[in-house]
VODO-793099 format. One record per residue (C-alpha): x, y negated, z. Coordinates in steps of 0.001 Angstrom, whole numbers, plus 500000, padded with zeros to 6 digits. Example, Ala and Ser with C-alpha at 12.3 -4.5 7.8 and 13.67 -1.06 7.14 Angstrom:
VODO-793099
[atom [512300 504500 507800]]
[atom [513670 501060 507140]]
This chain:
VODO-793099
[atom [500263 499869 500117]]
[atom [501423 496410 499090]]
[atom [501864 494735 502293]]
[atom [503201 491452 503264]]
[atom [504298 491076 507026]]
[atom [504833 487711 508578]]
[atom [507281 487684 511281]]
[atom [506555 484475 513922]]
[atom [509366 484972 516501]]
[atom [510001 481130 516121]]
[atom [506270 480425 515681]]
[atom [504359 478985 512353]]
[atom [504065 475798 510210]]
[atom [502924 475407 507323]]
[atom [506167 474331 505238]]
[atom [507873 477511 506954]]
[atom [505532 479836 505911]]
[atom [505590 478183 502721]]
[atom [509411 478580 502140]]
[atom [509015 482388 503100]]
[atom [506596 483183 500724]]
[atom [508787 481031 497941]]
[atom [511542 483028 498408]]
[atom [509542 486538 497714]]
[atom [509257 484890 494296]]
[atom [511408 485566 491104]]
[atom [513088 482469 489721]]
[atom [510961 481831 486562]]
[atom [507875 482178 489222]]
[atom [509679 479640 491678]]
[atom [510153 477523 488976]]
[atom [506205 477646 487896]]
[atom [505381 477007 491320]]
[atom [507183 473991 491662]]
[atom [505788 472284 488305]]
[atom [502517 473278 489351]]
[atom [502352 471660 492918]]
[atom [504502 468553 491373]]
[atom [501727 467930 489370]]
[atom [498644 468254 491686]]
[atom [499472 464489 493001]]
[atom [501644 462936 489907]]
[atom [503297 459606 490981]]
[atom [502036 460120 494895]]
[atom [503935 463186 496560]]
[atom [506841 465818 495763]]
[atom [507827 468767 496739]]
[atom [511096 470661 496579]]
[atom [512650 473560 497883]]
[atom [516080 472705 499441]]
[atom [518451 475575 500504]]
[atom [518636 475372 504418]]
[atom [520881 477071 507009]]
[atom [520037 477990 510478]]
[atom [522299 479804 513024]]
[atom [524482 481462 510126]]
[atom [521382 482446 508478]]
[atom [519967 480490 504643]]
[atom [516713 480521 503841]]
[atom [514338 477507 501784]]
[atom [512993 474509 503570]]
[atom [510364 473206 501608]]
[atom [510186 469381 501291]]
[atom [507408 467574 500755]]
[atom [508008 463731 500354]]
[atom [505242 461242 499978]]
[atom [506217 458779 497364]]
[atom [506226 454823 498535]]
[atom [506260 455792 501807]]
[atom [509012 454686 504039]]
[atom [511660 457280 505325]]
[atom [510172 457232 508873]]
[atom [506885 457923 508062]]
[atom [507767 460477 505373]]
[atom [510005 462797 507079]]
[atom [509266 466089 508217]]
[atom [509862 465196 511916]]
[atom [507093 462217 511336]]
[atom [504539 464259 509334]]
[atom [500955 464480 510893]]
[atom [500077 467984 511096]]
[atom [496614 468101 512540]]
[atom [493161 465909 512144]]
[atom [491157 463786 514395]]
[atom [488102 461545 515132]]
[atom [488634 458092 513759]]
[atom [488089 456461 516973]]
[atom [490685 458295 518898]]
[atom [494316 457400 518852]]
[atom [496440 460945 518131]]
[atom [499789 463215 518210]]
[atom [502214 464536 515716]]
[atom [503106 467706 515573]]
[atom [506384 468111 513373]]
[atom [505895 471455 511539]]
[atom [507892 474053 513469]]
[atom [509680 471517 515803]]
[atom [508600 470139 519269]]
[atom [506369 467194 519336]]
[atom [507545 463852 519849]]
[atom [505664 460174 520410]]
[atom [506217 457660 517515]]
[atom [504384 455099 516325]]
[atom [503260 453938 512615]]
[atom [500154 452401 510880]]
[atom [497540 454132 509133]]
[atom [495554 452432 507072]]
[atom [493158 455118 505586]]
[atom [491288 457999 506619]]
[atom [489779 460877 504981]]
[atom [486580 462581 506391]]
[atom [486294 466203 506186]]
[atom [483636 466585 503587]]
[atom [485988 464146 501281]]
[atom [489015 466306 501907]]
[atom [486825 469515 500840]]
[atom [485945 467623 497923]]
[atom [489709 466629 497154]]
[atom [490610 470165 496958]]
[atom [487700 471017 494663]]
[atom [488894 468207 492493]]
[atom [492334 469928 492182]]
[atom [493705 471543 489116]]
[atom [493911 474798 490820]]
[atom [492181 478335 490737]]
[atom [488867 479082 492752]]
[atom [490753 481272 494710]]
[atom [493322 478818 495647]]
[atom [490600 476027 496387]]
[atom [487762 478716 498174]]
[atom [490760 479478 500679]]
[atom [491968 476120 501110]]
[atom [488680 474767 502095]]
[atom [488314 477761 504506]]
[atom [491994 476744 506075]]
[atom [490847 473162 506776]]
[atom [487308 474419 508075]]
[atom [489283 475995 510667]]
[atom [491158 473153 511629]]
[atom [488309 470432 511474]]
[atom [486406 473075 513467]]
[atom [488795 473122 515998]]
[atom [489334 469451 516124]]
[atom [486101 469180 516803]]
[atom [485543 471517 519422]]
[atom [488816 469620 521125]]
[atom [487901 466018 520607]]
[atom [483603 467190 521403]]
[atom [482686 465530 518196]]
[atom [480749 466699 515202]]
[atom [482614 468101 512595]]
[atom [481300 465611 510143]]
[atom [483081 462795 512259]]
[atom [486603 464559 512123]]
[atom [488674 461889 509955]]
[atom [492581 463347 508351]]
[atom [494765 460322 507983]]
[atom [495927 459968 504225]]
[atom [499656 460545 504838]]
[atom [498812 463351 506832]]
[atom [496465 464634 504951]]
[atom [498598 464814 501475]]
[atom [502020 466591 503118]]
[atom [499403 469425 505035]]
[atom [497266 469626 502161]]
[atom [500428 470639 499842]]
[atom [501244 472772 502595]]
[atom [497804 474603 502378]]
[atom [497316 474620 498929]]
[atom [501068 476017 498489]]
[atom [500555 478744 500393]]
[atom [497230 479658 498869]]
[atom [498508 479669 495533]]
[atom [501988 481725 496884]]
[atom [499855 484190 498150]]
[atom [497232 484578 494499]]
[atom [500666 485073 493055]]
[atom [502188 487736 495759]]
[atom [498587 489609 495533]]
[atom [499245 491752 498563]]
[atom [496628 494300 499555]]
[atom [497044 493544 503270]]
[atom [498816 490965 505045]]
[atom [499982 491009 508687]]
[atom [501949 489224 511284]]
[atom [503836 489683 514690]]
[atom [502017 487771 517658]]
[atom [502735 484363 517423]]
[atom [505269 482268 519659]]
[atom [504111 479027 520539]]
[atom [506225 477739 522459]]
[atom [506025 476268 525998]]
[atom [506531 473514 528300]]
[atom [504647 469916 526975]]
[atom [504226 467911 524400]]
[atom [503971 464350 524351]]
[atom [502005 462221 521873]]
[atom [499811 459351 521203]]
[atom [497170 460603 523448]]
[atom [499315 461475 526235]]
[atom [501424 464656 527326]]
[atom [499977 467809 526255]]
[atom [499969 471451 527025]]
[atom [501874 473516 524458]]
[atom [500031 474780 522703]]
[atom [498269 471758 521877]]
[atom [494134 471775 522305]]
[atom [493380 472242 518753]]
[atom [495911 474979 518355]]
[atom [494871 476803 520844]]
[atom [491079 476788 519796]]
[atom [492313 477726 516639]]
[atom [494676 480725 518183]]
[atom [491374 482056 519770]]
[atom [491503 485919 519700]]
[atom [494870 485858 518391]]
[atom [498000 487365 520313]]
[atom [500198 484638 521511]]
[atom [503304 484236 523573]]
[atom [505521 481499 525299]]
[atom [508786 481969 526277]]
[atom [511987 479875 527141]]
[atom [512204 477363 524111]]
[atom [510514 474605 524819]]
[atom [508107 472583 522296]]
[atom [505616 472937 519821]]
[atom [506497 475898 517657]]
[atom [503085 476518 516279]]
[atom [501308 473566 514364]]
[atom [497602 473678 513653]]
[atom [498142 473966 509752]]
[atom [500459 477097 510500]]
[atom [497997 478723 513219]]
[atom [494706 477954 510599]]
[atom [496701 479869 507637]]
[atom [497588 482487 510048]]
[atom [494261 483012 511075]]
[atom [492619 482899 507799]]
[atom [495054 485196 506040]]
[atom [496110 487803 508746]]
[atom [494140 491459 508878]]
[atom [495970 491977 511648]]
[atom [498431 491028 514413]]
[atom [500832 493923 515285]]
[atom [504285 494564 515792]]
[atom [505690 495577 512729]]
[atom [504402 498522 510798]]
[atom [506945 501403 509217]]
[atom [507358 500112 505837]]
[atom [509712 500372 502922]]
[atom [511149 496479 502394]]
[atom [511378 495190 499044]]
[atom [512281 491690 499745]]
[atom [512486 489481 502749]]
[atom [511995 485450 502245]]
[atom [513384 482943 505117]]
[atom [511162 479620 505599]]
[atom [513129 477092 507905]]
[atom [512321 474638 510018]]
[atom [514026 471625 510841]]
[atom [515379 470816 514326]]
[atom [517887 473258 515643]]
[atom [517538 475817 518805]]
[atom [519443 478574 520398]]
[atom [517585 481032 518319]]
[atom [517513 480590 514028]]
[atom [514514 478243 513677]]
[atom [512713 480452 510440]]
[atom [509797 482629 509626]]
[atom [510390 485699 507939]]
[atom [508206 487146 505260]]
[atom [508678 490856 504298]]
[atom [507048 492390 501434]]
[atom [507163 495752 500779]]
[atom [504966 499110 500760]]
[atom [503752 500432 503959]]
[atom [503385 504253 504567]]
[atom [500993 504405 506596]]
[atom [501732 507506 507969]]
[atom [505283 509249 508496]]
[atom [506196 511179 505097]]
[atom [506702 515178 506307]]
[atom [510349 516392 505921]]
[atom [510706 518754 502638]]
[atom [509346 522077 503179]]
[atom [512068 524277 503967]]
[atom [512130 527596 501826]]
[atom [513305 530943 503533]]
[atom [516402 532479 501768]]
[atom [514909 535870 501542]]
[atom [511648 537545 502522]]
[atom [513053 539016 505512]]
[atom [513590 535396 507101]]
[atom [510109 534515 506774]]
[atom [508196 534168 509969]]
[atom [505280 536067 509002]]
[atom [503411 538880 509642]]
[atom [501579 540083 506619]]
[atom [502732 539470 502746]]
[atom [499594 538397 500659]]
[atom [499386 539176 496834]]
[atom [499665 535886 496212]]
[atom [503637 536167 498145]]
[atom [504697 538530 495978]]
[atom [504492 536061 492693]]
[atom [508152 535039 491993]]
[atom [506617 531637 491720]]
[atom [505426 531446 495052]]
[atom [508688 530272 497460]]
[atom [510806 528679 494360]]
[atom [508200 526371 492917]]
[atom [508644 522755 494738]]
[atom [505598 521369 495858]]
[atom [504430 518108 494139]]
[atom [504959 514770 495901]]
[atom [502232 514344 498646]]
[atom [499090 512261 497685]]
[atom [498416 509431 500368]]
[atom [494228 508810 500805]]
[atom [491725 507391 503363]]
[atom [489194 509051 505275]]
[atom [486264 506774 505812]]
[atom [483751 507954 508373]]
[atom [480974 506932 510650]]
[atom [478286 508478 513035]]
[atom [474596 507992 511992]]
[atom [471465 509131 513783]]
[atom [468707 506913 512453]]
[atom [468466 507406 509086]]
[atom [465920 509797 507459]]
[atom [467660 512424 505684]]
[atom [466443 511429 502109]]
[atom [468130 508461 502817]]
[atom [471764 510013 503802]]
[atom [471113 511929 500327]]
[atom [470939 508891 498622]]
[atom [473701 507350 500145]]
[atom [475889 510542 499518]]
[atom [475432 510514 495750]]
[atom [475619 506960 495200]]
[atom [479358 506975 497074]]
[atom [480225 510126 494731]]
[atom [479126 508734 491587]]
[atom [481332 505420 492803]]
[atom [484397 508031 492159]]
[atom [484814 508958 495719]]
[atom [487488 511870 495841]]
[atom [484612 513458 498066]]
[atom [481664 512668 500519]]
[atom [480118 515282 503008]]
[atom [478556 514927 506225]]
[atom [478666 517053 509626]]
[atom [476105 517737 512143]]
[atom [477250 515953 515745]]
[atom [475756 515552 518926]]
[atom [475761 511487 519943]]
[atom [474880 509864 522999]]
[atom [472022 511141 524763]]
[atom [472493 514068 523130]]
[atom [470817 512819 519978]]
[atom [471120 514995 516997]]
[atom [473177 513005 514296]]
[atom [475372 513352 511216]]
[atom [479042 512508 510722]]
[atom [479436 510987 507182]]
[atom [483043 511115 505783]]
[atom [484331 509326 502617]]
[atom [487807 510225 500910]]
[atom [489333 507529 498695]]
[atom [492203 506149 497009]]
[atom [493768 503384 499227]]
[atom [493035 500789 496543]]
[atom [489272 501772 497075]]
[atom [489203 501263 500806]]
[atom [487211 497978 500511]]
[atom [484992 499018 497664]]
[atom [483505 502196 499661]]
[atom [483523 500330 502777]]
[atom [481123 497594 501129]]
[atom [479277 500589 500064]]
[atom [478754 502334 503070]]
[atom [478015 499259 504912]]
[atom [475648 498416 502505]]
[atom [473578 501935 502370]]
[atom [473573 503032 505516]]
[atom [472744 501823 508987]]
[atom [476143 501898 510826]]
[atom [477920 498931 511804]]
[atom [481683 500243 511503]]
[atom [483509 502329 509830]]
[atom [486861 504113 511084]]
[atom [489771 504352 508261]]
[atom [492294 506984 508760]]
[atom [494916 507748 506550]]
[atom [495901 510885 505435]]
[atom [497685 513110 503127]]
[atom [496807 515995 500857]]
[atom [498256 518478 498439]]
[atom [496337 519699 495365]]
[atom [496735 522374 492741]]
[atom [496297 521229 488917]]
[atom [492879 521963 487400]]
[atom [491507 522475 484065]]
[atom [488189 523645 482888]]
[atom [488057 526702 480392]]
[atom [485203 528283 478615]]
[atom [484966 532272 479111]]
[atom [482868 534882 477264]]
[atom [480485 537072 479381]]
[atom [477729 539098 478440]]
[atom [475464 536474 479478]]
[atom [476889 533832 477302]]
[atom [479708 531319 477980]]
[atom [480403 529782 481389]]
[atom [482614 527351 482233]]
[atom [485447 528021 485182]]
[atom [487264 525411 487177]]
[atom [490945 527325 486797]]
[atom [493095 525846 489563]]
[atom [497046 526599 489327]]
[atom [500703 526644 491180]]
[atom [503196 527837 493058]]
[atom [501876 530901 491736]]
[atom [498491 530425 492718]]
[atom [495749 531104 490511]]
[atom [491696 530329 491833]]
[atom [488722 530601 489588]]
[atom [485838 529136 490398]]
[atom [482292 529518 488065]]
[atom [480413 526318 487164]]
[atom [477306 526482 489229]]
[atom [474784 524817 486807]]
[atom [476404 527183 484072]]
[atom [476133 530351 485994]]
[atom [472127 529360 487400]]
[atom [471353 528404 483947]]
[atom [472526 531737 482573]]
[atom [470880 533902 485385]]
[atom [467418 532109 484757]]
[atom [467637 532623 481101]]
[atom [468730 536271 481029]]
[atom [466516 536735 484199]]
[atom [469135 538391 485994]]
[atom [470409 537710 489653]]
[atom [472953 534992 490394]]
[atom [475307 537033 492151]]
[atom [475555 539389 488644]]
[atom [476409 536599 486164]]
[atom [479055 535014 488767]]
[atom [480652 538500 489117]]
[atom [481029 539105 485250]]
[atom [482286 535427 485281]]
[atom [485062 536560 487522]]
[atom [485543 539701 485855]]
[atom [486539 537855 482663]]
[atom [488996 535858 484188]]
[atom [490968 538655 485704]]
[atom [491003 540135 482215]]
[atom [492300 536630 480695]]
[atom [494805 536637 483810]]
[atom [495954 540025 483122]]
């Protein structure tokens, strides 16, 4: 499964996340990305990727420059990183840095509805627009809650709006280009202590950031200052499907997004791109050197075939098992759901009788599918059954090669599924053909089936 893992040991900020994701692109993709971003607000804003080093580690620092502003107001350490009600003075949270007080005038504000309209007007894909608006909604709702103000009254300062907007749109664009199947992240280091801003001295994480990070695993530490900004928190809250320690995965590429301030630890965010093997792959089968070494008490007929121990297994196939318990559906409704899942291309669907709470009889519905089809079959199960949740269990399977052939019998031609491999041969007459022949010839089903198997044995010989 194509996986992106974000390591937040030094917090998260929009520019740091953008820098880490940027490094995962190929050089042509990086060039195209910068051209796209610099074409969003021509003459107003410019973004460039600058190599940066922290504690001996090199990565990319994404610099967003507001054209026409003084260095003080446009520098990363003075960037506005969260929204605020118009009637309030506001604090500043430098992306990836400790917050600090500073004064400068902001002549123009943009309301929350105006911000959404501005995103809609950008020459970017629908994917980028919808995700960017969702991220800003998280920020707006958090500021609304922190300031006890309706979200419609939330306003964004223009300088802060443009640089933060570039962070958000840039990250959404990069994720569209990378197209991971799942995005995971570590628990977030938010920093510790307090941060001084125009409101006064605020605890870390700042109120808006803490509101965004509800239900997300976070931790403090010995580093004083604000490590996770509202923009970084909102991006992670929106895109991350699970916060977890780094899982077993085959890493193909690592990106480093650098902050500005120097700490005792490297001030960077890392993004790992690779494939995730959800289960440990079993070790290759150990073949015995001779029959006498086999830990078997009985030798079967199949084992005498020369290919049984010498032919290697094919590589394992990883699949998913989706399951749910049902106790309030009619048999007709369950049958409909099972048939629908099979027609949709599930590898297999079956039900198992179970006893549920209060000893009520119920059914366990199980659907096997390929990894990339999990979301589609989960949606079908949630839509066509009464369950509120689905258990997802990764598993491996081995299969024999299968082909279909017609064999001649006294009752006509019958289709047979032939499964072979590793010296194993299996024959299964197709039910519909056997049943049709039995009805037409007015003989028992078993008699036709036995005739088919006898023909298969002669064919094998």
